N, CA, C and O atoms as a printed pandas DataFrame, in Angstrom:
     atom_number atom_name residue_name chain_id  residue_number  x_coord  y_coord  z_coord
0              1         N          UNK        A               1   11.346  -14.205    2.859
1              2        CA          UNK        A               1   10.324  -13.170    2.915
2              3         C          UNK        A               1   10.879  -11.924    3.594
3              4         O          UNK        A               1   10.606  -10.807    3.152
4              5         N          UNK        A               2   11.646  -12.100    4.651
5              6        CA          UNK        A               2   12.212  -10.966    5.364
6              7         C          UNK        A               2   13.099  -10.122    4.455
7              8         O          UNK        A               2   13.110   -8.895    4.551
8              9         N          UNK        A               3   13.852  -10.794    3.564
9             10        CA          UNK        A               3   14.717  -10.061    2.625
10            11         C          UNK        A               3   13.891   -9.172    1.708
11            12         O          UNK        A               3   14.277   -8.037    1.425
12            13         N          UNK        A               4   12.770   -9.676    1.249
13            14        CA          UNK        A               4   11.909   -8.897    0.353
14            15         C          UNK        A               4   11.357   -7.678    1.079
15            16         O          UNK        A               4   11.354   -6.578    0.528
16            17         N          UNK        A               5   10.891   -7.863    2.306
17            18        CA          UNK        A               5   10.354   -6.737    3.074
18            19         C          UNK        A               5   11.433   -5.708    3.386
19            20         O          UNK        A               5   11.172   -4.505    3.347
20            21         N          UNK        A               6   12.629   -6.165    3.693
21            22        CA          UNK        A               6   13.737   -5.237    3.932
22            23         C          UNK        A               6   14.087   -4.457    2.672
23            24         O          UNK        A               6   14.359   -3.258    2.731
24            25         N          UNK        A               7   14.079   -5.143    1.532
25            26        CA          UNK        A               7   14.368   -4.471    0.266
26            27         C          UNK        A               7   13.279   -3.435   -0.052
27            28         O          UNK        A               7   13.585   -2.323   -0.483
28            29         N          UNK        A               8   12.030   -3.800    0.158
29            30        CA          UNK        A               8   10.931   -2.867   -0.066
30            31         C          UNK        A               8   11.057   -1.661    0.857
31            32         O          UNK        A               8   10.870   -0.527    0.417
32            33         N          UNK        A               9   11.369   -1.889    2.122
33            34        CA          UNK        A               9   11.525   -0.786    3.072
34            35         C          UNK        A               9   12.636    0.161    2.622
35            36         O          UNK        A               9   12.489    1.379    2.729
36            37         N          UNK        A              10   13.734   -0.379    2.126
37            38        CA          UNK        A              10   14.841    0.442    1.634
38            39         C          UNK        A              10   14.406    1.286    0.436
39            40         O          UNK        A              10   14.717    2.475    0.366
40            41         N          UNK        A              11   13.697    0.678   -0.495
41            42        CA          UNK        A              11   13.217    1.404   -1.684
42            43         C          UNK        A              11   12.245    2.503   -1.277
43            44         O          UNK        A              11   12.314    3.615   -1.800
44            45         N          UNK        A              12   11.339    2.203   -0.348
45            46        CA          UNK        A              12   10.383    3.213    0.106
46            47         C          UNK        A              12   11.100    4.397    0.744
47            48         O          UNK        A              12   10.722    5.544    0.508
48            49         N          UNK        A              13   12.106    4.141    1.531
49            50        CA          UNK        A              13   12.875    5.226    2.155
50            51         C          UNK        A              13   13.592    6.064    1.095
51            52         O          UNK        A              13   13.634    7.291    1.188
52            53         N          UNK        A              14   14.154    5.392    0.090
53            54        CA          UNK        A              14   14.833    6.120   -0.982
54            55         C          UNK        A              14   13.858    7.007   -1.743
55            56         O          UNK        A              14   14.161    8.163   -2.037
56            57         N          UNK        A              15   12.703    6.470   -2.057
57            58        CA          UNK        A              15   11.708    7.251   -2.801
58            59         C          UNK        A              15   11.181    8.400   -1.960
59            60         O          UNK        A              15   10.941    9.494   -2.470
60            61         N          UNK        A              16   11.001    8.151   -0.676
61            62        CA          UNK        A              16   10.527    9.208    0.231
62            63         C          UNK        A              16   11.533   10.350    0.279
63            64         O          UNK        A              16   11.152   11.520    0.263
64            65         N          UNK        A              17   12.804   10.013    0.337
65            66        CA          UNK        A              17   13.846   11.011    0.547
66            67         C          UNK        A              17   14.267   11.737   -0.728
67            68         O          UNK        A              17   14.566   12.931   -0.693
68            69         N          UNK        A              18   14.290   11.025   -1.845
69            70        CA          UNK        A              18   14.970   11.619   -3.001
70            71         C          UNK        A              18   14.178   11.619   -4.295
71            72         O          UNK        A              18   14.597   12.255   -5.263
72            73         N          UNK        A              19   13.073   10.943   -4.345
73            74        CA          UNK        A              19   12.368   10.822   -5.624
74            75         C          UNK        A              19   11.525   12.059   -5.912
75            76         O          UNK        A              19   11.082   12.762   -5.004
76            77         N          UNK        A              20   11.321   12.297   -7.182
77            78        CA          UNK        A              20   10.469   13.381   -7.655
78            79         C          UNK        A              20    9.016   12.931   -7.532
79            80         O          UNK        A              20    8.644   11.863   -8.018
80            81         N          UNK        A              21    8.211   13.744   -6.885
81            82        CA          UNK        A              21    6.806   13.395   -6.656
82            83         C          UNK        A              21    6.027   13.218   -7.957
83            84         O          UNK        A              21    5.006   12.531   -7.974
84            85         N          UNK        A              22    6.487   13.818   -9.027
85            86        CA          UNK        A              22    5.809   13.648  -10.314
86            87         C          UNK        A              22    6.087   12.285  -10.924
87            88         O          UNK        A              22    5.316   11.802  -11.754
88            89         N          UNK        A              23    7.196   11.660  -10.513
89            90        CA          UNK        A              23    7.593   10.374  -11.090
90            91         C          UNK        A              23    7.486    9.211  -10.124
91            92         O          UNK        A              23    7.694    8.065  -10.522
92            93         N          UNK        A              24    7.169    9.471   -8.873
93            94        CA          UNK        A              24    7.123    8.420   -7.868
94            95         C          UNK        A              24    5.829    8.514   -7.062
95            96         O          UNK        A              24    5.545    9.535   -6.436
96            97         N          UNK        A              25    5.062    7.448   -7.089
97            98        CA          UNK        A              25    3.825    7.394   -6.322
98            99         C          UNK        A              25    4.111    7.546   -4.828
99           100         O          UNK        A              25    3.402    8.268   -4.126
100          101         N          UNK        A              26    5.149    6.867   -4.346
101          102        CA          UNK        A              26    5.514    6.935   -2.917
102          103         C          UNK        A              26    5.884    8.363   -2.544
103          104         O          UNK        A              26    5.420    8.878   -1.526
104          105         N          UNK        A              27    6.714    9.006   -3.355
105          106        CA          UNK        A              27    7.104   10.388   -3.067
106          107         C          UNK        A              27    5.895   11.305   -3.088
107          108         O          UNK        A              27    5.796   12.223   -2.273
108          109         N          UNK        A              28    4.967   11.065   -4.018
109          110        CA          UNK        A              28    3.774   11.921   -4.086
110          111         C          UNK        A              28    2.904   11.753   -2.846
111          112         O          UNK        A              28    2.330   12.727   -2.360
112          113         N          UNK        A              29    2.798   10.538   -2.330
113          114        CA          UNK        A              29    2.036   10.337   -1.094
114          115         C          UNK        A              29    2.683   11.083    0.069
115          116         O          UNK        A              29    1.998   11.756    0.839
116          117         N          UNK        A              30    3.999   10.963    0.191
117          118        CA          UNK        A              30    4.696   11.651    1.284
118          119         C          UNK        A              30    4.592   13.165    1.132
119          120         O          UNK        A              30    4.490   13.883    2.127
120          121         N          UNK        A              31    4.618   13.648   -0.092
121          122        CA          UNK        A              31    4.500   15.085   -0.315
122          123         C          UNK        A              31    3.118   15.576    0.133
123          124         O          UNK        A              31    2.989   16.688    0.644
124          125         N          UNK        A              32    2.098   14.755   -0.058
125          126        CA          UNK        A              32    0.736   15.132    0.344
126          127         C          UNK        A              32    0.529   15.032    1.855
127          128         O          UNK        A              32   -0.410   15.618    2.393
128          129         N          UNK        A              33    1.400   14.296    2.536
129          130        CA          UNK        A              33    1.360   14.253    3.991
130          131         C          UNK        A              33    0.752   12.988    4.575
131          132         O          UNK        A              33    0.168   12.160    3.875
132          133         N          UNK        A              34    0.913   12.876    5.876
133          134        CA          UNK        A              34    0.487   11.685    6.598
134          135         C          UNK        A              34   -1.009   11.429    6.460
135          136         O          UNK        A              34   -1.426   10.279    6.321
136          137         N          UNK        A              35   -1.821   12.479    6.496
137          138        CA          UNK        A              35   -3.262   12.267    6.388
138          139         C          UNK        A              35   -3.632   11.572    5.083
139          140         O          UNK        A              35   -4.519   10.718    5.080
140          141         N          UNK        A              36   -2.978   11.912    3.976
141          142        CA          UNK        A              36   -3.252   11.260    2.690
142          143         C          UNK        A              36   -2.837    9.798    2.744
143          144         O          UNK        A              36   -3.544    8.927    2.237
144          145         N          UNK        A              37   -1.698    9.531    3.356
145          146        CA          UNK        A              37   -1.237    8.145    3.478
146          147         C          UNK        A              37   -2.230    7.348    4.321
147          148         O          UNK        A              37   -2.591    6.228    3.959
148          149         N          UNK        A              38   -2.664    7.909    5.422
149          150        CA          UNK        A              38   -3.632    7.222    6.286
150          151         C          UNK        A              38   -4.958    7.009    5.560
151          152         O          UNK        A              38   -5.608    5.979    5.738
152          153         N          UNK        A              39   -5.351    7.971    4.754
153          154        CA          UNK        A              39   -6.568    7.830    3.950
154          155         C          UNK        A              39   -6.449    6.633    3.014
155          156         O          UNK        A              39   -7.391    5.853    2.873
156          157         N          UNK        A              40   -5.285    6.490    2.373
157          158        CA          UNK        A              40   -5.066    5.360    1.473
158          159         C          UNK        A              40   -5.081    4.037    2.225
159          160         O          UNK        A              40   -5.620    3.051    1.722
160          161         N          UNK        A              41   -4.501    3.996    3.418
161          162        CA          UNK        A              41   -4.532    2.768    4.226
162          163         C          UNK        A              41   -5.978    2.402    4.539
163          164         O          UNK        A              41   -6.369    1.242    4.409
164          165         N          UNK        A              42   -6.763    3.380    4.946
165          166        CA          UNK        A              42   -8.170    3.131    5.246
166          167         C          UNK        A              42   -8.938    2.655    4.023
167          168         O          UNK        A              42   -9.746    1.730    4.110
168          169         N          UNK        A              43   -8.686    3.284    2.896
169          170        CA          UNK        A              43   -9.346    2.905    1.640
170          171         C          UNK        A              43   -9.014    1.457    1.271
171          172         O          UNK        A              43   -9.892    0.675    0.908
172          173         N          UNK        A              44   -7.730    1.122    1.372
173          174        CA          UNK        A              44   -7.310   -0.235    1.021
174          175         C          UNK        A              44   -7.839   -1.257    2.025
175          176         O          UNK        A              44   -8.159   -2.384    1.648
176          177         N          UNK        A              45   -7.935   -0.875    3.295
177          178        CA          UNK        A              45   -8.502   -1.786    4.295
178          179         C          UNK        A              45   -9.960   -2.090    3.968
179          180         O          UNK        A              45  -10.397   -3.238    4.051
180          181         N          UNK        A              46  -10.698   -1.066    3.602
181          182        CA          UNK        A              46  -12.110   -1.258    3.230
182          183         C          UNK        A              46  -12.221   -2.145    2.006
183          184         O          UNK        A              46  -13.063   -3.043    1.968
184          185         N          UNK        A              47  -11.386   -1.908    1.004
185          186        CA          UNK        A              47  -11.419   -2.727   -0.208
186          187         C          UNK        A              47  -11.050   -4.176    0.096
187          188         O          UNK        A              47  -11.599   -5.094   -0.512
188          189         N          UNK        A              48  -10.127   -4.389    1.029
189          190        CA          UNK        A              48   -9.756   -5.745    1.431
190          191         C          UNK        A              48  -10.931   -6.451    2.098
191          192         O          UNK        A              48  -11.212   -7.614    1.808
192          193         N          UNK        A              49  -11.609   -5.747    2.987
193          194        CA          UNK        A              49  -12.776   -6.315    3.661
194          195         C          UNK        A              49  -13.856   -6.687    2.648
195          196         O          UNK        A              49  -14.440   -7.768    2.724
196          197         N          UNK        A              50  -14.117   -5.796    1.709
197          198        CA          UNK        A              50  -15.132   -6.067    0.693
198          199         C          UNK        A              50  -14.741   -7.247   -0.195
199          200         O          UNK        A              50  -15.598   -8.054   -0.558
200          201         N          UNK        A              51  -13.472   -7.356   -0.547
201          202        CA          UNK        A              51  -13.008   -8.473   -1.365
202          203         C          UNK        A              51  -13.129   -9.789   -0.599
203          204         O          UNK        A              51  -13.455  -10.820   -1.189
204          205         N          UNK        A              52  -12.871   -9.761    0.707
205          206        CA          UNK        A              52  -13.023  -10.966    1.528
206          207         C          UNK        A              52  -14.485  -11.384    1.584
207          208         O          UNK        A              52  -14.804  -12.569    1.496
208          209         N          UNK        A              53  -15.353  -10.423    1.727
209          210        CA          UNK        A              53  -16.779  -10.717    1.738
210          211         C          UNK        A              53  -17.224  -11.252    0.378
211          212         O          UNK        A              53  -18.001  -12.204    0.304
212          213         N          UNK        A              54  -16.729  -10.639   -0.692
213          214        CA          UNK        A              54  -17.061  -11.101   -2.042
214          215         C          UNK        A              54  -16.584  -12.533   -2.267
215          216         O          UNK        A              54  -17.273  -13.325   -2.911
216          217         N          UNK        A              55  -15.400  -12.867   -1.736
217          218        CA          UNK        A              55  -14.870  -14.222   -1.882
218          219         C          UNK        A              55  -15.819  -15.229   -1.254
219          220         O          UNK        A              55  -16.070  -16.294   -1.820
220          221         N          UNK        A              56  -16.338  -14.896   -0.103
221          222        CA          UNK        A              56  -17.307  -15.763    0.580
222          223         C          UNK        A              56  -18.536  -15.987   -0.300
223          224         O          UNK        A              56  -19.152  -17.052   -0.255
224          225         N          UNK        A              57  -18.882  -14.995   -1.088
225          226        CA          UNK        A              57  -20.072  -15.056   -1.940
226          227         C          UNK        A              57  -19.739  -15.440   -3.384
227          228         O          UNK        A              57  -20.520  -15.174   -4.298
228          229         N          UNK        A              58  -18.574  -16.066   -3.584
229          230        CA          UNK        A              58  -18.214  -16.542   -4.918
230          231         C          UNK        A              58  -17.255  -15.661   -5.681
231          232         O          UNK        A              58  -17.004  -15.898   -6.862
232          233         N          UNK        A              59  -16.714  -14.646   -5.028
233          234        CA          UNK        A              59  -15.769  -13.752   -5.691
234          235         C          UNK        A              59  -14.419  -14.398   -5.922
235          236         O          UNK        A              59  -14.216  -15.573   -5.619
236          237         N          UNK        A              60  -13.517  -13.633   -6.452
237          238        CA          UNK        A              60  -12.197  -14.112   -6.860
238          239         C          UNK        A              60  -11.175  -14.049   -5.728
239          240         O          UNK        A              60  -11.040  -13.031   -5.050
240          241         N          UNK        A              61  -10.459  -15.155   -5.540
241          242        CA          UNK        A              61   -9.352  -15.168   -4.567
242          243         C          UNK        A              61   -8.245  -14.223   -5.018
243          244         O          UNK        A              61   -7.602  -13.574   -4.192
244          245         N          UNK        A              62   -8.027  -14.146   -6.313
245          246        CA          UNK        A              62   -7.003  -13.252   -6.846
246          247         C          UNK        A              62   -7.315  -11.800   -6.513
247          248         O          UNK        A              62   -6.411  -11.012   -6.235
248          249         N          UNK        A              63   -8.595  -11.448   -6.541
249          250        CA          UNK        A              63   -8.984  -10.081   -6.187
250          251         C          UNK        A              63   -8.669   -9.798   -4.722
251          252         O          UNK        A              63   -8.192   -8.715   -4.383
252          253         N          UNK        A              64   -8.935  -10.763   -3.864
253          254        CA          UNK        A              64   -8.624  -10.597   -2.441
254          255         C          UNK        A              64   -7.117  -10.472   -2.228
255          256         O          UNK        A              64   -6.665   -9.604   -1.482
256          257         N          UNK        A              65   -6.357  -11.317   -2.866
257          258        CA          UNK        A              65   -4.891  -11.254   -2.728
258          259         C          UNK        A              65   -4.374   -9.906   -3.206
259          260         O          UNK        A              65   -3.488   -9.323   -2.581
260          261         N          UNK        A              66   -4.917   -9.408   -4.301
261          262        CA          UNK        A              66   -4.509   -8.094   -4.806
262          263         C          UNK        A              66   -4.815   -6.978   -3.830
263          264         O          UNK        A              66   -4.002   -6.073   -3.639
264          265         N          UNK        A              67   -5.984   -7.035   -3.211
265          266        CA          UNK        A              67   -6.345   -5.999   -2.231
266          267         C          UNK        A              67   -5.473   -6.089   -0.984
267          268         O          UNK        A              67   -5.087   -5.063   -0.423
268          269         N          UNK        A              68   -5.163   -7.293   -0.549
269          270        CA          UNK        A              68   -4.269   -7.452    0.604
270          271         C          UNK        A              68   -2.888   -6.889    0.275
271          272         O          UNK        A              68   -2.270   -6.230    1.111
272          273         N          UNK        A              69   -2.408   -7.145   -0.936
273          274        CA          UNK        A              69   -1.108   -6.608   -1.359
274          275         C          UNK        A              69   -1.128   -5.078   -1.344
275          276         O          UNK        A              69   -0.179   -4.443   -0.884
276          277         N          UNK        A              70   -2.217   -4.492   -1.852
277          278        CA          UNK        A              70   -2.347   -3.031   -1.827
278          279         C          UNK        A              70   -2.343   -2.505   -0.401
279          280         O          UNK        A              70   -1.701   -1.496   -0.110
280          281         N          UNK        A              71   -3.057   -3.185    0.487
281          282        CA          UNK        A              71   -3.109   -2.769    1.893
282          283         C          UNK        A              71   -1.730   -2.851    2.526
283          284         O          UNK        A              71   -1.294   -1.912    3.192
284          285         N          UNK        A              72   -1.048   -3.956    2.323
285          286        CA          UNK        A              72    0.291   -4.112    2.894
286          287         C          UNK        A              72    1.231   -3.037    2.361
287          288         O          UNK        A              72    1.999   -2.446    3.120
288          289         N          UNK        A              73    1.171   -2.782    1.051
289          290        CA          UNK        A              73    2.029   -1.766    0.455
290          291         C          UNK        A              73    1.795   -0.407    1.108
291          292         O          UNK        A              73    2.748    0.268    1.496
292          293         N          UNK        A              74    0.548   -0.010    1.231
293          294        CA          UNK        A              74    0.256    1.299    1.812
294          295         C          UNK        A              74    0.601    1.352    3.298
295          296         O          UNK        A              74    0.958    2.410    3.816
296          297         N          UNK        A              75    0.494    0.212    3.986
297          298        CA          UNK        A              75    0.960    0.154    5.377
298          299         C          UNK        A              75    2.478    0.342    5.452
299          300         O          UNK        A              75    2.982    0.997    6.364
300          301         N          UNK        A              76    3.200   -0.235    4.490
301          302        CA          UNK        A              76    4.653   -0.049    4.462
302          303         C          UNK        A              76    4.996    1.415    4.176
303          304         O          UNK        A              76    5.940    1.953    4.755
304          305         N          UNK        A              77    4.246    2.054    3.296
305          306        CA          UNK        A              77    4.466    3.485    3.047
306          307         C          UNK        A              77    4.230    4.259    4.338
307          308         O          UNK        A              77    5.009    5.146    4.685
308          309         N          UNK        A              78    3.156    3.925    5.047
309          310        CA          UNK        A              78    2.863    4.595    6.309
310          311         C          UNK        A              78    4.003    4.407    7.308
311          312         O          UNK        A              78    4.397    5.354    7.988
312          313         N          UNK        A              79    4.527    3.196    7.394
313          314        CA          UNK        A              79    5.618    2.921    8.324
314          315         C          UNK        A              79    6.916    3.627    7.946
315          316         O          UNK        A              79    7.771    3.879    8.795
316          317         N          UNK        A              80    7.049    3.942    6.650
317          318        CA          UNK        A              80    8.292    4.603    6.216
318          319         C          UNK        A              80    8.296    6.061    6.630
319          320         O          UNK        A              80    9.258    6.779    6.353
């Protein structure tokens, strides 16, 4: 797992530094600035909470896992 996170961190740094914002979601977030990245983290956190609540009420585990993945991804972008 650590290897995957290290590889992701390397890719995020590369996209932040050298990618074209029109072709890279990560580069576009960095171009828009920290506030946009933080907004996305907050949005994904809310969606994760709602998916967890939905799971309790019969929702999909896959939906929760997807939202957690989105949250983690945006947290990694924030950390980069």
